[in-house]
mmCIF file as Biopython writes it, N, C-alpha, C and O atoms, coordinates in Angstrom:
data_model
#
loop_
_atom_site.group_PDB
_atom_site.id
_atom_site.type_symbol
_atom_site.label_atom_id
_atom_site.label_alt_id
_atom_site.label_comp_id
_atom_site.label_asym_id
_atom_site.label_entity_id
_atom_site.label_seq_id
_atom_site.pdbx_PDB_ins_code
_atom_site.Cartn_x
_atom_site.Cartn_y
_atom_site.Cartn_z
_atom_site.occupancy
_atom_site.B_iso_or_equiv
_atom_site.auth_seq_id
_atom_site.auth_asym_id
_atom_site.pdbx_PDB_model_num
ATOM 1   N N  . UNK A ? 1  ? 20.581  10.728  3.336   1.0 0.0 1  A 1 
ATOM 2   C CA . UNK A ? 1  ? 19.673  9.680   3.729   1.0 0.0 1  A 1 
ATOM 3   C C  . UNK A ? 1  ? 19.923  8.479   2.825   1.0 0.0 1  A 1 
ATOM 4   O O  . UNK A ? 1  ? 20.125  8.587   1.615   1.0 0.0 1  A 1 
ATOM 5   N N  . UNK A ? 2  ? 19.897  7.306   3.505   1.0 0.0 2  A 1 
ATOM 6   C CA . UNK A ? 2  ? 19.982  6.028   2.766   1.0 0.0 2  A 1 
ATOM 7   C C  . UNK A ? 2  ? 18.735  5.721   2.100   1.0 0.0 2  A 1 
ATOM 8   O O  . UNK A ? 2  ? 17.673  6.281   2.368   1.0 0.0 2  A 1 
ATOM 9   N N  . UNK A ? 3  ? 18.892  4.787   1.195   1.0 0.0 3  A 1 
ATOM 10  C CA . UNK A ? 3  ? 17.728  4.349   0.354   1.0 0.0 3  A 1 
ATOM 11  C C  . UNK A ? 3  ? 16.585  3.842   1.305   1.0 0.0 3  A 1 
ATOM 12  O O  . UNK A ? 3  ? 15.417  4.089   1.004   1.0 0.0 3  A 1 
ATOM 13  N N  . UNK A ? 4  ? 16.858  3.210   2.331   1.0 0.0 4  A 1 
ATOM 14  C CA . UNK A ? 4  ? 15.843  2.601   3.327   1.0 0.0 4  A 1 
ATOM 15  C C  . UNK A ? 4  ? 15.082  3.886   3.923   1.0 0.0 4  A 1 
ATOM 16  O O  . UNK A ? 4  ? 13.898  3.792   4.247   1.0 0.0 4  A 1 
ATOM 17  N N  . UNK A ? 5  ? 15.694  4.917   4.040   1.0 0.0 5  A 1 
ATOM 18  C CA . UNK A ? 5  ? 15.005  6.138   4.560   1.0 0.0 5  A 1 
ATOM 19  C C  . UNK A ? 5  ? 13.889  6.675   3.437   1.0 0.0 5  A 1 
ATOM 20  O O  . UNK A ? 5  ? 12.801  7.126   3.794   1.0 0.0 5  A 1 
ATOM 21  N N  . UNK A ? 6  ? 14.233  6.586   2.235   1.0 0.0 6  A 1 
ATOM 22  C CA . UNK A ? 6  ? 13.340  6.889   1.299   1.0 0.0 6  A 1 
ATOM 23  C C  . UNK A ? 6  ? 12.068  5.933   1.216   1.0 0.0 6  A 1 
ATOM 24  O O  . UNK A ? 6  ? 10.955  6.410   0.998   1.0 0.0 6  A 1 
ATOM 25  N N  . UNK A ? 7  ? 12.245  4.741   1.375   1.0 0.0 7  A 1 
ATOM 26  C CA . UNK A ? 7  ? 11.228  3.679   1.507   1.0 0.0 7  A 1 
ATOM 27  C C  . UNK A ? 7  ? 10.350  4.065   2.552   1.0 0.0 7  A 1 
ATOM 28  O O  . UNK A ? 7  ? 9.132   3.950   2.420   1.0 0.0 7  A 1 
ATOM 29  N N  . UNK A ? 8  ? 10.985  4.605   3.792   1.0 0.0 8  A 1 
ATOM 30  C CA . UNK A ? 8  ? 10.349  4.952   4.946   1.0 0.0 8  A 1 
ATOM 31  C C  . UNK A ? 8  ? 9.308   6.045   4.701   1.0 0.0 8  A 1 
ATOM 32  O O  . UNK A ? 8  ? 8.135   5.932   5.056   1.0 0.0 8  A 1 
ATOM 33  N N  . UNK A ? 9  ? 9.811   7.108   4.071   1.0 0.0 9  A 1 
ATOM 34  C CA . UNK A ? 9  ? 8.973   8.146   3.667   1.0 0.0 9  A 1 
ATOM 35  C C  . UNK A ? 9  ? 7.821   7.769   2.754   1.0 0.0 9  A 1 
ATOM 36  O O  . UNK A ? 9  ? 6.720   8.308   2.864   1.0 0.0 9  A 1 
ATOM 37  N N  . UNK A ? 10 ? 8.085   6.849   1.865   1.0 0.0 10 A 1 
ATOM 38  C CA . UNK A ? 10 ? 7.052   6.430   0.998   1.0 0.0 10 A 1 
ATOM 39  C C  . UNK A ? 10 ? 5.873   5.667   1.747   1.0 0.0 10 A 1 
ATOM 40  O O  . UNK A ? 10 ? 4.679   5.817   1.486   1.0 0.0 10 A 1 
ATOM 41  N N  . UNK A ? 11 ? 6.364   4.880   2.655   1.0 0.0 11 A 1 
ATOM 42  C CA . UNK A ? 11 ? 5.421   4.177   3.604   1.0 0.0 11 A 1 
ATOM 43  C C  . UNK A ? 11 ? 4.662   5.143   4.435   1.0 0.0 11 A 1 
ATOM 44  O O  . UNK A ? 11 ? 3.454   4.951   4.578   1.0 0.0 11 A 1 
ATOM 45  N N  . UNK A ? 12 ? 5.244   6.181   5.011   1.0 0.0 12 A 1 
ATOM 46  C CA . UNK A ? 12 ? 4.588   7.092   5.676   1.0 0.0 12 A 1 
ATOM 47  C C  . UNK A ? 12 ? 3.408   7.877   5.015   1.0 0.0 12 A 1 
ATOM 48  O O  . UNK A ? 12 ? 2.321   8.104   5.545   1.0 0.0 12 A 1 
ATOM 49  N N  . UNK A ? 13 ? 3.823   8.261   3.732   1.0 0.0 13 A 1 
ATOM 50  C CA . UNK A ? 13 ? 2.803   8.984   2.912   1.0 0.0 13 A 1 
ATOM 51  C C  . UNK A ? 13 ? 1.638   7.992   2.500   1.0 0.0 13 A 1 
ATOM 52  O O  . UNK A ? 13 ? 0.467   8.369   2.462   1.0 0.0 13 A 1 
ATOM 53  N N  . UNK A ? 14 ? 2.010   6.770   2.209   1.0 0.0 14 A 1 
ATOM 54  C CA . UNK A ? 14 ? 0.888   5.967   1.828   1.0 0.0 14 A 1 
ATOM 55  C C  . UNK A ? 14 ? 0.063   5.504   2.906   1.0 0.0 14 A 1 
ATOM 56  O O  . UNK A ? 14 ? -1.111  5.211   2.681   1.0 0.0 14 A 1 
ATOM 57  N N  . UNK A ? 15 ? 0.595   5.401   4.139   1.0 0.0 15 A 1 
ATOM 58  C CA . UNK A ? 15 ? -0.106  5.095   5.349   1.0 0.0 15 A 1 
ATOM 59  C C  . UNK A ? 15 ? -1.097  6.250   5.787   1.0 0.0 15 A 1 
ATOM 60  O O  . UNK A ? 15 ? -2.245  6.076   6.194   1.0 0.0 15 A 1 
ATOM 61  N N  . UNK A ? 16 ? -0.468  7.421   5.634   1.0 0.0 16 A 1 
ATOM 62  C CA . UNK A ? 16 ? -1.368  8.690   5.952   1.0 0.0 16 A 1 
ATOM 63  C C  . UNK A ? 16 ? -2.426  8.723   5.081   1.0 0.0 16 A 1 
ATOM 64  O O  . UNK A ? 16 ? -3.547  8.957   5.532   1.0 0.0 16 A 1 
ATOM 65  N N  . UNK A ? 17 ? -2.234  8.495   3.708   1.0 0.0 17 A 1 
ATOM 66  C CA . UNK A ? 17 ? -3.423  8.547   2.690   1.0 0.0 17 A 1 
ATOM 67  C C  . UNK A ? 17 ? -4.404  7.524   3.160   1.0 0.0 17 A 1 
ATOM 68  O O  . UNK A ? 17 ? -5.607  7.786   3.165   1.0 0.0 17 A 1 
ATOM 69  N N  . UNK A ? 18 ? -3.959  6.412   3.542   1.0 0.0 18 A 1 
ATOM 70  C CA . UNK A ? 18 ? -5.037  5.364   3.889   1.0 0.0 18 A 1 
ATOM 71  C C  . UNK A ? 18 ? -5.752  5.831   5.126   1.0 0.0 18 A 1 
ATOM 72  O O  . UNK A ? 18 ? -6.980  5.788   5.188   1.0 0.0 18 A 1 
ATOM 73  N N  . UNK A ? 19 ? -5.023  6.266   6.090   1.0 0.0 19 A 1 
ATOM 74  C CA . UNK A ? 19 ? -5.825  6.718   7.375   1.0 0.0 19 A 1 
ATOM 75  C C  . UNK A ? 19 ? -6.694  7.876   7.075   1.0 0.0 19 A 1 
ATOM 76  O O  . UNK A ? 19 ? -7.808  7.959   7.592   1.0 0.0 19 A 1 
ATOM 77  N N  . UNK A ? 20 ? -6.244  8.765   6.273   1.0 0.0 20 A 1 
ATOM 78  C CA . UNK A ? 20 ? -7.133  10.020  5.915   1.0 0.0 20 A 1 
ATOM 79  C C  . UNK A ? 20 ? -8.370  9.558   5.187   1.0 0.0 20 A 1 
ATOM 80  O O  . UNK A ? 20 ? -9.427  10.169  5.339   1.0 0.0 20 A 1 
ATOM 81  N N  . UNK A ? 21 ? -8.277  8.474   4.379   1.0 0.0 21 A 1 
ATOM 82  C CA . UNK A ? 21 ? -9.486  7.988   3.751   1.0 0.0 21 A 1 
ATOM 83  C C  . UNK A ? 21 ? -10.424 7.098   4.491   1.0 0.0 21 A 1 
ATOM 84  O O  . UNK A ? 21 ? -11.567 6.879   4.091   1.0 0.0 21 A 1 
ATOM 85  N N  . UNK A ? 22 ? -9.936  6.607   5.535   1.0 0.0 22 A 1 
ATOM 86  C CA . UNK A ? 22 ? -10.635 5.695   6.582   1.0 0.0 22 A 1 
ATOM 87  C C  . UNK A ? 22 ? -10.615 4.293   5.881   1.0 0.0 22 A 1 
ATOM 88  O O  . UNK A ? 22 ? -11.585 3.541   5.974   1.0 0.0 22 A 1 
ATOM 89  N N  . UNK A ? 23 ? -9.524  3.971   5.201   1.0 0.0 23 A 1 
ATOM 90  C CA . UNK A ? 23 ? -9.511  2.661   4.490   1.0 0.0 23 A 1 
ATOM 91  C C  . UNK A ? 23 ? -9.487  2.894   2.949   1.0 0.0 23 A 1 
ATOM 92  O O  . UNK A ? 23 ? -9.721  4.028   2.530   1.0 0.0 23 A 1 
ATOM 93  N N  . UNK A ? 24 ? -9.249  2.001   2.191   1.0 0.0 24 A 1 
ATOM 94  C CA . UNK A ? 24 ? -9.137  2.134   0.822   1.0 0.0 24 A 1 
ATOM 95  C C  . UNK A ? 24 ? -9.859  0.849   0.197   1.0 0.0 24 A 1 
ATOM 96  O O  . UNK A ? 24 ? -9.681  -0.251  0.719   1.0 0.0 24 A 1 
ATOM 97  N N  . UNK A ? 25 ? -10.605 0.992   -0.830  1.0 0.0 25 A 1 
ATOM 98  C CA . UNK A ? 25 ? -11.305 -0.048  -1.533  1.0 0.0 25 A 1 
ATOM 99  C C  . UNK A ? 25 ? -10.503 -0.261  -2.894  1.0 0.0 25 A 1 
ATOM 100 O O  . UNK A ? 25 ? -9.922  0.666   -3.459  1.0 0.0 25 A 1 
ATOM 101 N N  . UNK A ? 26 ? -10.526 -1.518  -3.345  1.0 0.0 26 A 1 
ATOM 102 C CA . UNK A ? 26 ? -9.805  -1.774  -4.675  1.0 0.0 26 A 1 
ATOM 103 C C  . UNK A ? 26 ? -10.592 -2.949  -5.344  1.0 0.0 26 A 1 
ATOM 104 O O  . UNK A ? 26 ? -11.250 -3.790  -4.731  1.0 0.0 26 A 1 
ATOM 105 N N  . UNK A ? 27 ? -10.430 -2.879  -6.628  1.0 0.0 27 A 1 
ATOM 106 C CA . UNK A ? 27 ? -11.045 -3.946  -7.480  1.0 0.0 27 A 1 
ATOM 107 C C  . UNK A ? 27 ? -9.981  -4.529  -8.254  1.0 0.0 27 A 1 
ATOM 108 O O  . UNK A ? 27 ? -9.060  -3.874  -8.742  1.0 0.0 27 A 1 
ATOM 109 N N  . UNK A ? 28 ? -10.147 -5.960  -8.373  1.0 0.0 28 A 1 
ATOM 110 C CA . UNK A ? 28 ? -9.000  -6.696  -9.107  1.0 0.0 28 A 1 
ATOM 111 C C  . UNK A ? 28 ? -9.689  -7.504  -10.132 1.0 0.0 28 A 1 
ATOM 112 O O  . UNK A ? 28 ? -10.638 -8.185  -9.743  1.0 0.0 28 A 1 
ATOM 113 N N  . UNK A ? 29 ? -9.386  -7.535  -11.298 1.0 0.0 29 A 1 
ATOM 114 C CA . UNK A ? 29 ? -9.806  -8.445  -12.450 1.0 0.0 29 A 1 
ATOM 115 C C  . UNK A ? 29 ? -9.121  -9.786  -12.274 1.0 0.0 29 A 1 
ATOM 116 O O  . UNK A ? 29 ? -7.892  -9.848  -12.323 1.0 0.0 29 A 1 
ATOM 117 N N  . UNK A ? 30 ? -9.840  -10.821 -12.079 1.0 0.0 30 A 1 
ATOM 118 C CA . UNK A ? 30 ? -9.133  -12.087 -11.847 1.0 0.0 30 A 1 
ATOM 119 C C  . UNK A ? 30 ? -9.129  -12.916 -13.146 1.0 0.0 30 A 1 
ATOM 120 O O  . UNK A ? 30 ? -8.043  -13.171 -13.667 1.0 0.0 30 A 1 
ATOM 121 N N  . UNK A ? 31 ? -10.282 -13.355 -13.705 1.0 0.0 31 A 1 
ATOM 122 C CA . UNK A ? 31 ? -10.219 -14.155 -14.881 1.0 0.0 31 A 1 
ATOM 123 C C  . UNK A ? 31 ? -10.984 -13.459 -16.001 1.0 0.0 31 A 1 
ATOM 124 O O  . UNK A ? 31 ? -12.067 -12.927 -15.752 1.0 0.0 31 A 1 
ATOM 125 N N  . UNK A ? 32 ? -10.507 -13.446 -17.111 1.0 0.0 32 A 1 
ATOM 126 C CA . UNK A ? 32 ? -11.224 -12.844 -18.387 1.0 0.0 32 A 1 
ATOM 127 C C  . UNK A ? 32 ? -11.229 -13.907 -19.378 1.0 0.0 32 A 1 
ATOM 128 O O  . UNK A ? 32 ? -10.164 -14.477 -19.615 1.0 0.0 32 A 1 
ATOM 129 N N  . UNK A ? 33 ? -12.302 -14.252 -19.996 1.0 0.0 33 A 1 
ATOM 130 C CA . UNK A ? 33 ? -12.524 -15.160 -21.064 1.0 0.0 33 A 1 
ATOM 131 C C  . UNK A ? 33 ? -13.262 -14.366 -22.226 1.0 0.0 33 A 1 
ATOM 132 O O  . UNK A ? 33 ? -14.239 -13.655 -21.991 1.0 0.0 33 A 1 
ATOM 133 N N  . UNK A ? 34 ? -12.772 -14.523 -23.392 1.0 0.0 34 A 1 
ATOM 134 C CA . UNK A ? 34 ? -13.419 -13.766 -24.602 1.0 0.0 34 A 1 
ATOM 135 C C  . UNK A ? 34 ? -13.754 -15.102 -25.525 1.0 0.0 34 A 1 
ATOM 136 O O  . UNK A ? 34 ? -12.869 -15.866 -25.910 1.0 0.0 34 A 1 
ATOM 137 N N  . UNK A ? 35 ? -14.913 -15.241 -25.770 1.0 0.0 35 A 1 
ATOM 138 C CA . UNK A ? 35 ? -15.555 -16.196 -26.548 1.0 0.0 35 A 1 
ATOM 139 C C  . UNK A ? 35 ? -16.394 -15.515 -27.785 1.0 0.0 35 A 1 
ATOM 140 O O  . UNK A ? 35 ? -17.623 -15.444 -27.796 1.0 0.0 35 A 1 
ATOM 141 N N  . UNK A ? 36 ? -15.638 -15.084 -28.702 1.0 0.0 36 A 1 
ATOM 142 C CA . UNK A ? 36 ? -16.270 -14.355 -29.805 1.0 0.0 36 A 1 
ATOM 143 C C  . UNK A ? 36 ? -16.873 -13.145 -29.248 1.0 0.0 36 A 1 
ATOM 144 O O  . UNK A ? 36 ? -16.140 -12.353 -28.656 1.0 0.0 36 A 1 
ATOM 145 N N  . UNK A ? 37 ? -18.180 -12.899 -29.373 1.0 0.0 37 A 1 
ATOM 146 C CA . UNK A ? 37 ? -18.785 -11.676 -28.926 1.0 0.0 37 A 1 
ATOM 147 C C  . UNK A ? 37 ? -19.078 -11.651 -27.445 1.0 0.0 37 A 1 
ATOM 148 O O  . UNK A ? 37 ? -19.393 -10.610 -26.868 1.0 0.0 37 A 1 
ATOM 149 N N  . UNK A ? 38 ? -18.959 -12.907 -26.799 1.0 0.0 38 A 1 
ATOM 150 C CA . UNK A ? 38 ? -19.202 -12.962 -25.372 1.0 0.0 38 A 1 
ATOM 151 C C  . UNK A ? 38 ? -17.989 -12.644 -24.533 1.0 0.0 38 A 1 
ATOM 152 O O  . UNK A ? 38 ? -16.944 -13.228 -24.817 1.0 0.0 38 A 1 
ATOM 153 N N  . UNK A ? 39 ? -18.006 -11.829 -23.583 1.0 0.0 39 A 1 
ATOM 154 C CA . UNK A ? 39 ? -16.984 -11.434 -22.691 1.0 0.0 39 A 1 
ATOM 155 C C  . UNK A ? 39 ? -17.374 -11.727 -21.203 1.0 0.0 39 A 1 
ATOM 156 O O  . UNK A ? 39 ? -18.293 -11.131 -20.641 1.0 0.0 39 A 1 
ATOM 157 N N  . UNK A ? 40 ? -16.584 -12.717 -20.593 1.0 0.0 40 A 1 
ATOM 158 C CA . UNK A ? 40 ? -16.833 -13.067 -19.247 1.0 0.0 40 A 1 
ATOM 159 C C  . UNK A ? 40 ? -15.740 -12.567 -18.301 1.0 0.0 40 A 1 
ATOM 160 O O  . UNK A ? 40 ? -14.570 -12.811 -18.598 1.0 0.0 40 A 1 
ATOM 161 N N  . UNK A ? 41 ? -16.000 -11.947 -17.281 1.0 0.0 41 A 1 
ATOM 162 C CA . UNK A ? 41 ? -14.870 -11.567 -16.391 1.0 0.0 41 A 1 
ATOM 163 C C  . UNK A ? 41 ? -15.352 -11.760 -14.885 1.0 0.0 41 A 1 
ATOM 164 O O  . UNK A ? 41 ? -16.474 -11.427 -14.505 1.0 0.0 41 A 1 
ATOM 165 N N  . UNK A ? 42 ? -14.484 -12.273 -14.157 1.0 0.0 42 A 1 
ATOM 166 C CA . UNK A ? 42 ? -14.681 -12.366 -12.607 1.0 0.0 42 A 1 
ATOM 167 C C  . UNK A ? 42 ? -13.837 -11.123 -11.994 1.0 0.0 42 A 1 
ATOM 168 O O  . UNK A ? 42 ? -12.671 -10.915 -12.328 1.0 0.0 42 A 1 
ATOM 169 N N  . UNK A ? 43 ? -14.519 -10.346 -11.095 1.0 0.0 43 A 1 
ATOM 170 C CA . UNK A ? 43 ? -13.961 -9.360  -10.350 1.0 0.0 43 A 1 
ATOM 171 C C  . UNK A ? 43 ? -13.952 -9.602  -8.892  1.0 0.0 43 A 1 
ATOM 172 O O  . UNK A ? 43 ? -14.969 -9.962  -8.298  1.0 0.0 43 A 1 
ATOM 173 N N  . UNK A ? 44 ? -12.692 -9.387  -8.245  1.0 0.0 44 A 1 
ATOM 174 C CA . UNK A ? 44 ? -12.643 -9.390  -6.858  1.0 0.0 44 A 1 
ATOM 175 C C  . UNK A ? 44 ? -12.610 -7.994  -6.189  1.0 0.0 44 A 1 
ATOM 176 O O  . UNK A ? 44 ? -11.872 -7.086  -6.573  1.0 0.0 44 A 1 
ATOM 177 N N  . UNK A ? 45 ? -13.412 -7.912  -5.232  1.0 0.0 45 A 1 
ATOM 178 C CA . UNK A ? 45 ? -13.332 -6.575  -4.519  1.0 0.0 45 A 1 
ATOM 179 C C  . UNK A ? 45 ? -12.701 -6.820  -3.106  1.0 0.0 45 A 1 
ATOM 180 O O  . UNK A ? 45 ? -12.939 -7.790  -2.386  1.0 0.0 45 A 1 
ATOM 181 N N  . UNK A ? 46 ? -11.891 -5.819  -2.841  1.0 0.0 46 A 1 
ATOM 182 C CA . UNK A ? 46 ? -11.263 -5.882  -1.472  1.0 0.0 46 A 1 
ATOM 183 C C  . UNK A ? 46 ? -11.205 -4.484  -0.857  1.0 0.0 46 A 1 
ATOM 184 O O  . UNK A ? 46 ? -11.475 -3.450  -1.469  1.0 0.0 46 A 1 
ATOM 185 N N  . UNK A ? 47 ? -10.809 -4.570  0.472   1.0 0.0 47 A 1 
ATOM 186 C CA . UNK A ? 47 ? -10.649 -3.305  1.344   1.0 0.0 47 A 1 
ATOM 187 C C  . UNK A ? 47 ? -9.452  -3.425  2.146   1.0 0.0 47 A 1 
ATOM 188 O O  . UNK A ? 47 ? -9.146  -4.438  2.775   1.0 0.0 47 A 1 
ATOM 189 N N  . UNK A ? 48 ? -8.736  -2.268  2.095   1.0 0.0 48 A 1 
ATOM 190 C CA . UNK A ? 48 ? -7.501  -2.081  2.918   1.0 0.0 48 A 1 
ATOM 191 C C  . UNK A ? 48 ? -7.938  -1.402  4.124   1.0 0.0 48 A 1 
ATOM 192 O O  . UNK A ? 48 ? -8.259  -0.220  3.997   1.0 0.0 48 A 1 
ATOM 193 N N  . UNK A ? 49 ? -8.017  -2.021  5.449   1.0 0.0 49 A 1 
ATOM 194 C CA . UNK A ? 49 ? -8.547  -1.327  6.618   1.0 0.0 49 A 1 
ATOM 195 C C  . UNK A ? 49 ? -7.503  -0.218  7.151   1.0 0.0 49 A 1 
ATOM 196 O O  . UNK A ? 49 ? -6.304  -0.293  6.884   1.0 0.0 49 A 1 
ATOM 197 N N  . UNK A ? 50 ? -8.000  0.703   7.841   1.0 0.0 50 A 1 
ATOM 198 C CA . UNK A ? 50 ? -7.184  1.738   8.348   1.0 0.0 50 A 1 
ATOM 199 C C  . UNK A ? 50 ? -5.926  1.277   9.240   1.0 0.0 50 A 1 
ATOM 200 O O  . UNK A ? 50 ? -4.830  1.836   9.294   1.0 0.0 50 A 1 
ATOM 201 N N  . UNK A ? 51 ? -6.325  0.180   9.894   1.0 0.0 51 A 1 
ATOM 202 C CA . UNK A ? 51 ? -5.101  -0.425  10.674  1.0 0.0 51 A 1 
ATOM 203 C C  . UNK A ? 51 ? -3.915  -0.644  9.870   1.0 0.0 51 A 1 
ATOM 204 O O  . UNK A ? 51 ? -2.819  -0.422  10.384  1.0 0.0 51 A 1 
ATOM 205 N N  . UNK A ? 52 ? -3.990  -1.035  8.724   1.0 0.0 52 A 1 
ATOM 206 C CA . UNK A ? 52 ? -2.898  -1.323  7.771   1.0 0.0 52 A 1 
ATOM 207 C C  . UNK A ? 52 ? -2.293  0.086   7.530   1.0 0.0 52 A 1 
ATOM 208 O O  . UNK A ? 52 ? -1.069  0.198   7.463   1.0 0.0 52 A 1 
ATOM 209 N N  . UNK A ? 53 ? -3.009  1.039   7.414   1.0 0.0 53 A 1 
ATOM 210 C CA . UNK A ? 53 ? -2.358  2.447   7.289   1.0 0.0 53 A 1 
ATOM 211 C C  . UNK A ? 53 ? -1.505  2.858   8.385   1.0 0.0 53 A 1 
ATOM 212 O O  . UNK A ? 53 ? -0.406  3.371   8.173   1.0 0.0 53 A 1 
ATOM 213 N N  . UNK A ? 54 ? -1.987  2.644   9.605   1.0 0.0 54 A 1 
ATOM 214 C CA . UNK A ? 54 ? -1.358  2.846   10.896  1.0 0.0 54 A 1 
ATOM 215 C C  . UNK A ? 54 ? -0.077  2.153   10.917  1.0 0.0 54 A 1 
ATOM 216 O O  . UNK A ? 54 ? 0.961   2.717   11.260  1.0 0.0 54 A 1 
ATOM 217 N N  . UNK A ? 55 ? -0.153  0.707   10.484  1.0 0.0 55 A 1 
ATOM 218 C CA . UNK A ? 55 ? 1.061   -0.027  10.575  1.0 0.0 55 A 1 
ATOM 219 C C  . UNK A ? 55 ? 2.147   0.460   9.535   1.0 0.0 55 A 1 
ATOM 220 O O  . UNK A ? 55 ? 3.357   0.392   9.752   1.0 0.0 55 A 1 
ATOM 221 N N  . UNK A ? 56 ? 1.628   0.915   8.483   1.0 0.0 56 A 1 
ATOM 222 C CA . UNK A ? 56 ? 2.578   1.426   7.476   1.0 0.0 56 A 1 
ATOM 223 C C  . UNK A ? 56 ? 3.318   2.684   7.902   1.0 0.0 56 A 1 
ATOM 224 O O  . UNK A ? 56 ? 4.500   2.823   7.589   1.0 0.0 56 A 1 
ATOM 225 N N  . UNK A ? 57 ? 2.617   3.674   8.656   1.0 0.0 57 A 1 
ATOM 226 C CA . UNK A ? 57 ? 3.189   4.753   9.227   1.0 0.0 57 A 1 
ATOM 227 C C  . UNK A ? 57 ? 4.142   4.428   10.286  1.0 0.0 57 A 1 
ATOM 228 O O  . UNK A ? 57 ? 5.173   5.095   10.373  1.0 0.0 57 A 1 
ATOM 229 N N  . UNK A ? 58 ? 3.884   3.394   11.167  1.0 0.0 58 A 1 
ATOM 230 C CA . UNK A ? 58 ? 4.789   3.134   12.188  1.0 0.0 58 A 1 
ATOM 231 C C  . UNK A ? 58 ? 6.170   2.368   11.553  1.0 0.0 58 A 1 
ATOM 232 O O  . UNK A ? 58 ? 7.304   2.646   11.943  1.0 0.0 58 A 1 
ATOM 233 N N  . UNK A ? 59 ? 5.918   1.499   10.655  1.0 0.0 59 A 1 
ATOM 234 C CA . UNK A ? 59 ? 7.010   0.899   9.934   1.0 0.0 59 A 1 
ATOM 235 C C  . UNK A ? 59 ? 7.911   1.999   9.229   1.0 0.0 59 A 1 
ATOM 236 O O  . UNK A ? 59 ? 9.131   1.972   9.386   1.0 0.0 59 A 1 
ATOM 237 N N  . UNK A ? 60 ? 7.348   2.883   8.519   1.0 0.0 60 A 1 
ATOM 238 C CA . UNK A ? 60 ? 7.959   4.015   7.852   1.0 0.0 60 A 1 
ATOM 239 C C  . UNK A ? 60 ? 8.770   4.868   8.616   1.0 0.0 60 A 1 
ATOM 240 O O  . UNK A ? 60 ? 9.892   5.239   8.270   1.0 0.0 60 A 1 
ATOM 241 N N  . UNK A ? 61 ? 8.150   5.203   9.744   1.0 0.0 61 A 1 
ATOM 242 C CA . UNK A ? 61 ? 8.965   5.941   10.861  1.0 0.0 61 A 1 
ATOM 243 C C  . UNK A ? 61 ? 10.223  5.274   11.313  1.0 0.0 61 A 1 
ATOM 244 O O  . UNK A ? 61 ? 11.301  5.861   11.406  1.0 0.0 61 A 1 
ATOM 245 N N  . UNK A ? 62 ? 10.012  3.937   11.605  1.0 0.0 62 A 1 
ATOM 246 C CA . UNK A ? 62 ? 11.183  3.160   12.036  1.0 0.0 62 A 1 
ATOM 247 C C  . UNK A ? 62 ? 12.225  3.123   10.922  1.0 0.0 62 A 1 
ATOM 248 O O  . UNK A ? 62 ? 13.427  3.251   11.156  1.0 0.0 62 A 1 
ATOM 249 N N  . UNK A ? 63 ? 11.723  2.944   9.708   1.0 0.0 63 A 1 
ATOM 250 C CA . UNK A ? 63 ? 12.845  2.887   8.475   1.0 0.0 63 A 1 
ATOM 251 C C  . UNK A ? 63 ? 13.485  4.274   8.436   1.0 0.0 63 A 1 
ATOM 252 O O  . UNK A ? 63 ? 14.699  4.419   8.289   1.0 0.0 63 A 1 
ATOM 253 N N  . UNK A ? 64 ? 12.639  5.274   8.569   1.0 0.0 64 A 1 
ATOM 254 C CA . UNK A ? 64 ? 13.194  6.623   8.458   1.0 0.0 64 A 1 
ATOM 255 C C  . UNK A ? 64 ? 14.358  6.818   9.457   1.0 0.0 64 A 1 
ATOM 256 O O  . UNK A ? 64 ? 15.404  7.361   9.102   1.0 0.0 64 A 1 
ATOM 257 N N  . UNK A ? 65 ? 14.161  6.375   10.687  1.0 0.0 65 A 1 
ATOM 258 C CA . UNK A ? 65 ? 15.094  6.519   11.581  1.0 0.0 65 A 1 
ATOM 259 C C  . UNK A ? 65 ? 16.322  5.679   11.614  1.0 0.0 65 A 1 
ATOM 260 O O  . UNK A ? 65 ? 17.356  6.035   12.180  1.0 0.0 65 A 1 
ATOM 261 N N  . UNK A ? 66 ? 16.165  4.518   10.967  1.0 0.0 66 A 1 
ATOM 262 C CA . UNK A ? 66 ? 17.033  3.560   10.637  1.0 0.0 66 A 1 
ATOM 263 C C  . UNK A ? 66 ? 17.980  4.078   9.429   1.0 0.0 66 A 1 
ATOM 264 O O  . UNK A ? 66 ? 19.186  3.853   9.323   1.0 0.0 66 A 1 
ATOM 265 N N  . UNK A ? 67 ? 17.212  4.779   8.592   1.0 0.0 67 A 1 
ATOM 266 C CA . UNK A ? 67 ? 18.118  5.373   7.497   1.0 0.0 67 A 1 
ATOM 267 C C  . UNK A ? 67 ? 18.933  6.605   7.821   1.0 0.0 67 A 1 
ATOM 268 O O  . UNK A ? 67 ? 19.841  6.972   7.075   1.0 0.0 67 A 1 
ATOM 269 N N  . UNK A ? 68 ? 18.594  7.275   8.989   1.0 0.0 68 A 1 
ATOM 270 C CA . UNK A ? 68 ? 19.356  8.425   9.338   1.0 0.0 68 A 1 
ATOM 271 C C  . UNK A ? 68 ? 20.481  8.072   10.305  1.0 0.0 68 A 1 
ATOM 272 O O  . UNK A ? 68 ? 21.469  8.790   10.464  1.0 0.0 68 A 1 
ATOM 273 N N  . UNK A ? 69 ? 20.271  6.940   10.930  1.0 0.0 69 A 1 
ATOM 274 C CA . UNK A ? 69 ? 21.382  6.461   12.078  1.0 0.0 69 A 1 
ATOM 275 C C  . UNK A ? 69 ? 22.562  6.021   11.300  1.0 0.0 69 A 1 
ATOM 276 O O  . UNK A ? 69 ? 22.499  5.355   10.267  1.0 0.0 69 A 1 
ATOM 277 N N  . UNK A ? 70 ? 23.696  6.465   11.901  1.0 0.0 70 A 1 
ATOM 278 C CA . UNK A ? 70 ? 25.051  6.163   11.352  1.0 0.0 70 A 1 
ATOM 279 C C  . UNK A ? 70 ? 25.701  5.124   12.367  1.0 0.0 70 A 1 
ATOM 280 O O  . UNK A ? 70 ? 25.397  5.057   13.558  1.0 0.0 70 A 1 
ATOM 281 N N  . UNK A ? 71 ? 26.587  4.367   11.760  1.0 0.0 71 A 1 
ATOM 282 C CA . UNK A ? 71 ? 27.262  3.472   12.611  1.0 0.0 71 A 1 
ATOM 283 C C  . UNK A ? 71 ? 28.475  4.150   12.978  1.0 0.0 71 A 1 
ATOM 284 O O  . UNK A ? 71 ? 29.039  4.950   12.233  1.0 0.0 71 A 1 
ATOM 285 N N  . UNK A ? 72 ? 28.959  3.769   14.353  1.0 0.0 72 A 1 
ATOM 286 C CA . UNK A ? 72 ? 30.176  4.373   14.792  1.0 0.0 72 A 1 
ATOM 287 C C  . UNK A ? 72 ? 31.498  3.496   14.516  1.0 0.0 72 A 1 
ATOM 288 O O  . UNK A ? 72 ? 32.603  3.921   14.854  1.0 0.0 72 A 1 
#
C-alpha cells in the first residue's frame, strides 16, 4: 500500500470516531497574559459537526482506493 493509502486509513478512523461521538467539542487557548500574580486567558470553544466526520470517511475511502490502484 502506498503512503496515500495510510492517510486514507487514518481519515477513515478519525471520521468514524467523530461520527460515533455525534460530533466533537474542542477548546483552544488563544491569548494568555501574565501580569505578576494576575493571569488572564481567552478561551475559544468550537465544535466539529458529524458532517465533517462523514466527509473524512468518504475522502479516506477514496484515498485508500487510490493507494491500492496500480498504473498499467
